[in-house]
N, CA, C and O of each residue as an XYZ file, in Angstrom:
548
protein
N     139.394    104.653     77.526
C     140.752    103.980     77.036
C     140.025    102.180     77.159
O     139.175    101.609     77.842
N     140.716    101.923     76.351
C     140.054    100.667     75.585
C     141.606     99.643     75.870
O     142.751     99.680     75.417
N     140.870     98.780     76.862
C     142.916     97.641     77.450
C     142.525     97.210     76.110
O     143.530     97.226     75.398
N     141.442     96.814     75.437
C     141.891     95.273     74.442
C     142.509     96.367     73.346
O     143.734     96.408     73.231
N     141.947     96.969     72.799
C     142.416     97.880     71.583
C     143.296     98.989     71.521
O     143.433     99.622     70.474
N     144.077     99.354     72.863
C     144.485     99.957     73.471
C     144.537    101.466     72.656
O     145.604    101.997     72.347
N     143.326    102.001     72.394
C     142.749    103.073     71.698
C     141.827    103.889     72.863
O     141.556    103.266     73.889
N     141.494    104.852     72.754
C     140.738    106.203     73.401
C     139.534    105.081     73.694
O     139.454    104.423     74.731
N     138.789    105.018     72.775
C     137.722    104.421     73.008
C     137.204    103.363     71.275
O     136.890    103.997     70.268
N     137.217    102.044     71.276
C     136.973    101.288     69.601
C     135.192    101.492     69.858
O     134.441    101.862     70.759
N     135.111    101.038     68.577
C     133.701    101.080     67.999
C     132.555    100.460     68.934
O     131.500    100.931     69.360
N     133.639     98.315     69.192
C     132.786     98.093     69.876
C     132.522     98.278     71.200
O     131.604     97.855     71.902
N     133.706     99.154     71.502
C     133.267     99.583     73.325
C     132.379    100.333     73.110
O     131.256    100.098     73.557
N     132.647    101.433     72.371
C     131.652    102.345     71.633
C     130.042    101.800     72.187
O     129.246    102.316     72.971
N     130.005    100.787     71.549
C     128.771     99.937     71.298
C     128.297     99.238     72.328
O     127.129     98.950     72.588
N     129.407     98.953     72.969
C     128.850     97.812     74.210
C     128.195     99.324     75.313
O     127.064     99.419     75.791
N     129.289    100.274     75.441
C     128.690    100.997     76.534
C     127.696    101.546     76.173
O     127.012    101.749     77.176
N     127.111    101.985     75.117
C     125.833    102.570     74.488
C     124.424    101.567     75.455
O     123.551    102.005     76.205
N     124.702    100.220     75.044
C     124.453     99.566     75.471
C     124.269     99.586     76.809
O     123.092     99.733     77.137
N     125.242     99.461     77.905
C     125.031     99.696     78.933
C     124.521    100.928     79.560
O     124.168    100.961     80.739
N     124.489    101.788     78.884
C     123.876    102.888     79.530
C     122.450    102.704     79.151
O     121.764    103.058     80.109
N     121.662    102.273     78.090
C     120.380    102.001     77.829
C     119.670    101.012     79.133
O     118.496    101.043     79.503
N     120.684    100.230     79.622
C     120.015     99.393     80.543
C     119.944    100.222     81.710
O     118.857    100.425     82.251
N     121.366    100.884     82.288
C     121.127    101.469     83.290
C     119.876    102.780     83.837
O     119.425    103.122     84.930
N     119.650    103.254     82.290
C     118.740    104.180     82.185
C     117.376    103.487     82.380
O     116.618    104.224     83.011
N     116.821    102.309     82.042
C     116.048    101.592     81.906
C     115.357    101.175     83.360
O     114.220    101.373     83.788
N     116.676    100.422     84.025
C     116.665    100.409     85.590
C     116.095    101.421     86.131
O     115.068    101.415     86.811
N     116.863    102.458     85.789
C     116.711    103.864     86.622
C     115.350    104.260     86.505
O     114.827    104.739     87.511
N     114.708    104.154     85.512
C     113.375    104.961     85.403
C     112.267    104.027     86.181
O     111.289    104.478     86.779
N     112.650    102.489     86.043
C     111.646    101.708     86.812
C     111.898    101.775     88.464
O     110.923    101.605     89.197
N     112.911    101.967     88.907
C     113.102    102.360     90.251
C     112.757    103.925     90.671
O     112.543    104.066     91.875
N     112.698    104.764     90.105
C     112.221    105.532     89.652
C     110.698    105.735     89.741
O     110.343    106.382     90.727
N     109.791    105.344     88.969
C     108.612    105.164     88.941
C     107.898    104.366     90.032
O     106.745    104.589     90.402
N     108.796    103.301     90.564
C     108.269    102.307     92.019
C     108.771    103.943     93.357
O     107.923    104.329     94.162
N     109.500    104.286     93.322
C     109.896    105.133     94.147
C     109.180    106.286     94.479
O     109.471    106.960     95.467
N     107.758    106.706     93.302
C     107.015    107.969     92.578
C     105.304    107.311     93.575
O     104.377    107.831     94.196
N     105.743    105.926     93.178
C     104.599    104.883     93.498
C     104.485    104.739     95.391
O     103.423    104.962     95.971
N     105.450    104.436     95.948
C     105.547    104.571     96.841
C     105.818    105.800     97.691
O     105.956    105.620     98.901
N     105.907    106.980     97.217
C     105.920    107.911     97.613
C     104.255    108.153     97.887
O     103.810    108.288     99.027
N     103.606    108.180     96.951
C     101.830    108.409     97.208
C     101.339    107.340     97.993
O     100.300    107.464     98.640
N     101.857    106.534     97.987
C     101.157    105.473     99.144
C     102.068    105.866    100.369
O     101.546    105.264    101.308
N     103.157    106.561    100.855
C     103.366    107.033    102.376
C     102.832    108.155    102.570
O     102.732    108.399    103.772
N     102.277    109.287    101.619
C     101.989    110.777    101.761
C     100.260    109.797    101.717
O      99.273    110.503    101.511
N     100.214    109.492    101.756
C      98.381    109.021    101.655
C      98.043    108.345    103.045
O      96.947    108.460    103.593
N      99.295    107.502    103.638
C      98.930    107.151    104.876
C      99.224    108.096    105.803
O      98.653    107.946    106.884
N     100.246    109.406    105.649
C     100.675    110.606    106.674
C      99.231    111.656    106.335
O      99.042    112.400    107.297
N      98.395    111.828    105.414
C      97.481    112.667    105.258
C      96.418    112.024    106.312
O      95.947    112.701    107.225
N      96.131    110.848    106.132
C      94.894    110.130    106.812
C      95.258    110.184    108.305
O      94.459    110.386    109.219
N      96.444    109.996    108.408
C      97.068    109.816    110.333
C      96.477    111.420    110.800
O      95.695    111.744    111.693
N      97.337    112.362    109.622
C      96.979    113.904    110.248
C      95.759    114.440    110.381
O      95.420    115.164    111.317
N      94.801    113.975    109.097
C      93.634    114.627    109.206
C      92.605    113.797    110.218
O      91.452    114.211    110.334
N      92.917    112.959    110.738
C      92.509    112.145    111.721
C      92.970    112.706    112.655
O      92.150    112.487    113.547
N      93.814    113.345    113.092
C      94.200    113.664    114.604
C      94.585    112.876    116.025
O      94.663    113.251    117.195
N      94.787    111.606    115.352
C      95.139    110.675    116.236
C      96.636    110.358    116.949
O      97.696    110.907    116.648
N      96.485    109.598    117.702
C      97.930    109.298    118.221
C      98.148    107.996    117.783
O      97.281    107.170    118.065
N      99.297    107.577    117.042
C      99.588    106.390    116.590
C      99.453    105.271    117.205
O      98.922    104.339    116.601
N      99.896    105.106    118.528
C     100.024    104.392    119.210
C      98.885    103.972    119.604
O      98.863    102.806    119.996
N      97.544    104.787    119.635
C      96.263    103.738    119.526
C      95.523    103.169    118.488
O      94.575    102.385    118.534
N      96.359    103.911    117.126
C      95.862    103.105    115.892
C      96.000    101.653    115.802
O      95.235    100.833    115.296
N      97.410    101.453    116.539
C      97.849     99.924    116.239
C      97.176     99.388    117.787
O      96.652     98.274    117.772
N      97.185    100.076    118.961
C      97.290     99.489    119.963
C      95.675    100.614    121.319
O      95.620    101.377    122.284
N      94.695     99.808    120.255
C      93.726    100.595    120.591
C      93.219    100.580    122.214
O      92.897    101.576    122.862
N      93.238     99.259    122.660
C      93.344     98.633    123.853
C      94.592     99.378    124.594
O      94.815     99.015    125.749
N      95.066     99.952    124.272
C      96.523    100.367    124.995
C      97.523     99.105    125.260
O      97.160     97.982    124.909
N      98.546     99.268    125.766
C      99.574     98.279    125.532
C     100.233     98.626    127.069
O      99.954     99.684    127.632
N     101.197     97.548    127.718
C     101.548     97.440    128.936
C     103.040     98.269    128.845
O     103.088     99.481    129.057
N     103.927     97.681    128.596
C     104.908     98.071    127.902
C     105.458     98.738    126.996
O     105.825     98.011    126.073
N     105.765    100.225    126.793
C     105.696    100.289    125.373
C     106.704    100.035    124.599
O     106.785     99.852    123.385
N     107.821    100.051    125.838
C     109.422     99.925    125.245
C     109.715     98.235    124.389
O     110.476     97.876    123.491
N     108.769     97.600    125.150
C     108.744     96.104    124.682
C     107.710     95.797    123.430
O     107.859     94.799    122.724
N     106.730     96.681    123.242
C     105.955     96.548    122.569
C     106.611     96.512    120.972
O     107.403     97.347    120.536
N     106.028     95.226    120.157
C     106.273     95.410    119.150
C     104.794     95.136    117.356
O     103.628     94.847    117.623
N     105.039     95.230    116.534
C     104.171     95.809    115.924
C     104.254     94.209    114.969
O     105.388     94.010    114.535
N     103.373     93.262    114.667
C     103.944     92.493    113.891
C     103.581     92.461    112.087
O     102.560     93.096    111.820
N     104.114     91.970    111.164
C     103.831     92.613    109.943
C     102.133     92.171    109.476
O     101.563     92.753    108.553
N     101.666     91.377    110.053
C     100.342     91.018    109.922
C      99.135     92.100    110.729
O      97.931     92.271    110.539
N      99.905     92.568    111.480
C      98.891     93.508    112.150
C      98.899     94.838    111.330
O      97.878     95.385    110.913
N     100.475     95.400    111.106
C     100.192     96.289    110.582
C      99.800     96.603    108.978
O      99.466     97.705    108.544
N      99.895     95.662    108.395
C      99.297     95.443    106.976
C      97.477     95.549    107.288
O      96.637     96.191    106.658
N      97.313     94.696    108.442
C      95.746     94.625    108.741
C      94.980     96.225    108.760
O      94.036     96.696    108.125
N      96.033     96.857    109.977
C      95.462     98.430    110.223
C      95.923     99.111    109.118
O      94.985     99.775    108.678
N      96.831     99.250    108.516
C      97.236    100.357    107.559
C      96.545     99.716    106.049
O      96.019    100.403    105.173
N      96.685     98.495    106.040
C      95.240     98.298    104.684
C      94.297     98.448    104.762
O      93.705     98.271    103.697
N      93.260     98.935    106.163
C      92.382     99.378    106.249
C      92.702    101.152    105.740
O      91.909    101.504    104.867
N      93.321    101.823    105.996
C      93.562    102.750    106.103
C      93.906    103.454    104.589
O      93.849    104.606    104.159
N      94.291    102.154    104.023
C      94.466    102.502    102.514
C      93.361    101.924    101.703
O      93.515    101.368    100.615
N      92.165    102.114    102.362
C      91.222    101.583    101.483
C      91.371     99.966    101.169
O      90.997     99.414    100.134
N      91.901     99.443    102.116
C      91.946     97.810    101.960
C      92.916     97.293    100.860
O      92.894     96.157    100.387
N      93.657     98.164    100.567
C      95.214     97.813     99.707
C      95.981     97.152    100.387
O      97.025     97.797    100.487
N      96.079     95.778    101.165
C      96.826     95.057    101.438
C      98.235     94.818    101.306
O      99.111     94.727    102.166
N      98.294     94.695     99.447
C      99.372     94.574     98.946
C     100.392     95.872     99.187
O     101.533     95.939     99.644
N      99.497     96.838     98.692
C     100.267     98.203     99.366
C     100.745     98.272    100.933
O     101.904     98.517    101.270
N      99.789     98.047    101.729
C     100.563     97.968    103.177
C     101.626     97.037    103.315
O     102.535     97.330    104.092
N     101.652     96.336    102.909
C     102.655     95.435    102.745
C     104.354     95.502    102.372
O     105.402     95.025    102.807
N     103.839     96.528    101.146
C     104.815     97.018    100.515
C     105.668     98.697    101.324
O     106.769     99.217    101.146
N     104.844     98.948    101.932
C     104.390    100.247    102.811
C     105.643     99.188    104.139
O     106.789     99.568    104.380
N     105.406     98.714    104.373
C     106.380     97.878    105.779
C     107.439     97.556    105.237
O     108.494     97.914    105.761
N     107.443     96.909    104.225
C     109.066     96.914    103.746
C     109.683     97.984    103.435
O     110.904     97.824    103.438
N     109.207     99.413    103.061
C     109.810    100.698    102.923
C     110.195    100.860    104.084
O     111.409    100.883    104.284
N     109.168    101.037    105.313
C     109.502    101.400    106.537
C     110.601    100.508    107.348
O     111.370    100.977    108.187
N     110.555     99.465    107.046
C     112.049     98.715    107.588
C     113.238     98.847    106.738
O     114.302     98.514    107.259
N     113.266     99.409    105.134
C     114.166    100.113    104.777
C     114.459    101.321    105.269
O     115.589    101.804    105.203
N     113.497    101.875    105.780
C     113.972    103.138    106.102
C     114.466    103.239    107.940
O     114.871    104.245    108.523
N     114.306    102.161    108.387
C     114.432    102.214    109.763
C     116.189    101.383    109.894
O     116.980    101.579    110.816
N     116.367    100.658    108.938
C     117.650    100.116    108.918
C     117.602     98.749    109.607
O     116.657     98.403    110.316
N     118.822     97.889    109.322
C     118.835     96.869    110.316
C     118.535     96.466    111.848
O     118.577     95.389    112.443
N     118.287     97.487    112.150
C     118.359     97.502    113.953
C     116.619     97.229    114.111
O     116.099     96.646    115.062
N     115.963     97.754    113.041
C     114.409     97.481    113.262
C     114.384     96.297    112.349
O     113.240     96.107    111.936
N     115.061     95.630    111.996
C     114.432     94.510    111.509
C     114.563     93.201    111.890
O     115.592     92.557    111.682
N     113.360     92.661    112.562
C     113.243     91.564    113.498
C     112.578     90.466    112.757
O     111.868     89.643    113.335
N     112.730     90.454    111.894
C     111.955     89.041    110.935
C     110.409     90.011    109.963
O     110.467     90.556    108.861
N     109.332     89.912    110.805
C     108.168     90.407    110.345
C     107.842     91.261    111.719
O     106.731     91.629    112.103
N     109.003     91.456    112.294
C     108.031     92.570    113.627
C     109.118     93.710    113.483
O     110.230     93.693    112.957
N     108.489     94.600    114.062
C     109.126     96.222    113.996
C     108.785     96.584    115.582
O     107.703     96.447    116.154
N     110.265     97.180    116.215
C     109.817     98.006    117.650
C     108.511     98.947    117.265
O     108.526     99.801    116.379
N     107.323     98.609    118.144
C     105.965     99.395    118.232
C     106.637    100.931    118.009
O     106.204    101.569    117.049
N     107.787    101.615    118.945
C     108.366    102.706    118.931
C     108.641    103.438    117.773
O     108.252    104.562    117.457
N     109.514    102.486    117.061
C     110.065    102.765    115.662
C     108.840    103.046    114.581
O     108.847    103.814    113.620
N     107.910    102.276    114.998
C     106.853    102.568    114.047
C     106.128    103.797    114.292
O     105.785    104.450    113.306
N     105.757    104.333    115.786
C     105.310    105.225    115.592
C     106.368    106.650    115.974
O     105.860    107.595    116.578
N     107.608    106.688    115.633
C     108.347    107.260    115.448
C     108.312    107.626    113.837
O     108.223    108.808    113.504
N     108.373    106.733    112.995
C     108.367    106.919    111.680
C     107.106    107.557    111.109
O     107.189    108.144    110.030
N     105.883    107.479    111.792
C     104.660    108.218    111.046
C     103.971    109.189    111.869
O     102.778    109.481    111.791
N     105.219    109.876    113.021
C     104.699    110.809    113.477
C     105.091    112.013    112.944
O     106.222    112.106    112.467
N     104.100    113.251    112.950
C     103.615    114.207    112.504
C     104.128    114.997    113.056
O     104.079    114.565    114.208
N     104.773    116.180    113.101
C     104.841    117.312    114.160
C     104.773    118.523    113.476
O     105.375    118.885    112.465
N     103.801    119.204    114.297
C     103.466    121.242    113.935
C     105.162    121.602    114.399
O     105.678    121.426    115.502
N     105.893    122.253    112.928
C     107.359    122.793    113.326
C     106.710    123.920    113.986
O     107.671    124.502    114.489
N     105.600    124.621    114.310
C     105.659    125.587    115.759
C     105.716    125.446    116.878
O     105.915    126.313    117.729
N     105.514    124.108    117.044
C     105.427    123.637    118.375
C     107.116    122.982    118.432
O     107.426    122.815    119.611
N     107.871    122.714    117.791
C     109.273    122.666    118.254
C     110.232    123.884    118.244
O     110.391    124.789    117.425
N     110.862    123.579    119.525
C     112.286    124.337    119.690
C     112.661    125.002    118.511
O     112.500    124.431    117.432
N     113.073    125.974    118.562
C     113.938    127.400    117.449
C     115.014    126.189    116.965
O     115.096    125.926    115.765
N     115.869    125.435    118.000
C     116.961    125.110    117.570
C     117.025    123.953    116.746
O     117.925    123.653    115.961
N     115.812    123.235    117.047
C     115.463    121.906    116.334
C     115.113    122.497    114.851
O     115.684    122.032    113.865
N     114.095    123.599    114.732
C     113.817    123.605    113.286
C     114.964    124.537    112.605
O     115.097    124.219    111.423
N     115.719    125.455    112.947
C     116.900    125.929    111.844
C     117.954    125.425    112.083
O     118.929    125.666    111.371
């Protein structure tokens, strides 16, 4: 319904809607392509961590950490560590940090720091066979 011409849809409105649809489709493709690139990056980091059979805490805190609850990982430290995992791709690691913050939500946004426990939880991979049945199903 077109309020201007009081008709179901006029030629101008049809053209305008087609232009709007093209814009939306283009934006959707761009977002979709970006999401695919992000997923490949996340998948690569998780594959590396799984293949290494390492504790995520030890990746970020090789010398150990006093109080795990109070520990935070700075963006710079995260980029250094994950950049190494991504063969020196520090811009990809910085994007990964932003994705992780988005995933964790506003409670994890502490400027350029993320609670270490939240990072470990994001990157933790569990063997489904080791989980209780009520969690798996």
